[in-house]
N, C-alpha and C positions, 0 to 999 in steps of 0.2 A: 168223268171228272179226272183232271190230271193228278198225278201223284204229288202229295205234299210230303216233305221230308225235313226232319230236324236232326242235326248232329251236333253234339257238344263233347269235347274231350279236354280234360285238364287234370292236373295233379291237385288233390285236396287232402286234408287231414281227415281222420276217421270221424271226428265230431261233425265236421261240415257235411260229409257224406251221409251221416245219420240224419242230419237236418233235411237233406234232400229226400231221403227215403221217407221220413215222417211227412213231408209235404206231399209226396206221391200217395202215401197211405190216406191222407185226408182227401186228396183228389179222387181216389177210388171210392171212398165212402160217400162223397158228395156227387159223384158222377160227372166231374169236370176236372180235367187236367190241362192247364195252360203252360206251355213251355216257351221260353223266349231267351234269346241271347243276341244282342246287337240288333241287326235287321231281321234275323230269323225268328219265326214264331209259328206255333202250331197249337190248335185247340183239339183235345181229344175228349170224347164223352163215353167212357166205359159204362156198360150196363148189361144186365143179364149174366149168363155164364161166360167166364173168360178162361182161355187156355193158359195154364201156368207151368213153366218149366224152370228148373234151377239146376245148374251144373257147377261143380267145384273141382278144382284140380290143384295139386301141389307137385312141383318138380324142382328139385334142387333147392334154391333159395327163393323161388318165385311161387306165389299162390295166386289163384284166380277164382272168382265167382262170377257166374253169368246168370242173370235173371231174364226171362223172356215171358211177356204177358201179351196175349193177343185176343182179339174178339172181332166179330162181325158187327158193323155199325147198325145193321137192321135189327139185331138183337133177337131174332126168332129161332136161332139154332139152339136146341136143347139137347145137349149130349154131355155125358160125363164119362171120362175114361176110368175103367176099373183099376184097382191097384191099392197098394198100401198108402195110407195118408202120410204126408210129410210132417216132420216135426223140426222146428227151428228153435234152437236154444241159444241163450247168451250166457 
């Protein structure tokens, strides 16, 4: 199967980004995430165990947070990395 790819970059306010993150949350809960912009679109079906990575960085007057979530579509990989659980506060 050829690679499918979706890319979207824009400037948004914090409230709008929160709405995007809430939509992703619901997509993970329902096992279906549909992304589209113009002619580009992709459908993802997360299930089973997913790899989750979060990175945050502050340098001078710039801050950055990167979230990475990945999974195998066949859903048969059962592994969990040991370590301290993450806590995200607001």
